[in-house]
C-alpha positions in Angstrom: 125.7 106.9 61.6 128.5 107.4 64.2 130.1 104.1 63.4 130.2 104.9 59.7 131.9 108.3 60.4 134.5 107.3 63.1 134.7 103.5 62.5 133.1 100.8 64.6 136.4 100.1 66.5 136.4 103.7 67.8 132.9 103.7 69.3 132.5 103.1 73.0 128.9 102.9 74.1 127.8 104.3 77.5 126.1 102.0 80.0 123.2 102.2 80.1 122.6 103.4 76.6 120.1 104.1 73.9 116.6 104.6 75.3 117.8 103.8 78.8 120.7 106.3 78.7 120.9 109.1 81.3 119.9 112.6 80.4 122.7 115.1 80.5 120.5 117.6 82.4 120.7 120.5 79.8 117.5 119.9 77.9 114.0 121.2 78.4 115.2 124.8 78.9 117.3 123.8 82.0 120.5 125.0 80.3 119.1 128.6 80.1 117.1 128.4 83.4 119.6 130.1 85.6 119.9 127.2 88.0 123.5 126.4 87.1 124.4 124.6 90.4 121.3 122.4 90.1 121.9 121.7 86.4 125.5 120.7 87.1 124.6 118.6 90.1 122.1 116.6 87.9 124.7 116.5 85.1 127.2 114.8 87.4 125.4 111.5 86.6 126.2 112.0 82.9 129.7 113.2 83.6 130.4 110.0 85.6 128.9 107.9 82.9 131.1 109.5 80.2 134.2 109.1 82.4 133.4 105.4 82.9 133.8 104.8 79.1 137.4 106.2 79.1 136.6 107.8 75.7 138.6 110.8 74.4 135.4 112.2 72.8 131.8 112.5 73.7 129.6 112.9 70.6 126.4 114.8 71.0 123.5 115.3 68.7 122.0 118.5 69.9 123.2 121.9 71.0 121.8 121.7 74.5 123.5 118.4 75.1 126.8 119.7 73.6 126.7 122.8 75.8 125.9 120.8 79.0 128.3 118.0 78.4 131.1 120.5 77.6 130.2 122.6 80.7 130.2 119.6 83.1 133.5 118.4 81.7 135.0 121.8 82.4 133.3 122.1 85.8 134.2 118.6 87.1 137.7 118.4 85.5 137.0 116.0 82.7 139.6 115.6 79.9 137.3 114.4 77.1 136.4 116.6 74.2 132.8 117.3 73.4 131.8 117.4 69.7 128.6 117.6 67.7 127.9 114.7 65.3 127.7 117.1 62.4 131.2 118.3 63.2 132.6 114.8 62.6 130.5 114.4 59.5 131.8 117.7 58.1 135.4 116.8 59.1 135.1 113.4 57.3 133.7 115.2 54.2 136.5 117.7 54.2 134.2 120.7 54.6 134.8 121.6 58.3 135.8 125.3 58.5 138.7 126.5 60.6 136.3 128.3 63.0 134.4 125.0 63.6 137.4 123.1 65.0 137.3 124.7 68.4 136.0 121.6 70.2 138.3 119.1 68.4 141.1 117.6 70.4 144.7 118.1 69.3 144.6 114.8 67.4 141.9 116.1 65.0 142.4 119.9 64.8 144.7 119.6 61.8 143.0 116.8 60.0 142.2 118.0 56.5 140.5 115.4 54.3 141.4 116.3 50.7 138.7 116.1 48.1 140.0 116.7 44.5 136.9 118.7 43.6 137.8 121.4 46.2 141.0 122.1 44.3 139.0 123.5 41.4 138.1 126.6 43.3 
């Protein structure tokens, strides 16, 4: 799915990945648990893994991962952008609303994919 939206040449897999990938540390209720220092300390493994890719974006599939990956980037000084997969899908379809562009980097904030059928409204 990701490759079809952003193009295969734009995908950088983390190592390890897939079923061996590191957890971000935000799931299972940990994000809302109140143990912020512990959550961020565990999330440092994911932060380092993301930095190792050198990617400009980290694409997440769930809200907890998005919130945690975004938070650890801010906390540890990461420069990557964190986006939901659905954000990129909506952007590619030309249906991403202005208020949903908050997490896009400067290179994507103004991207507007034109679809002729939207001009009818």
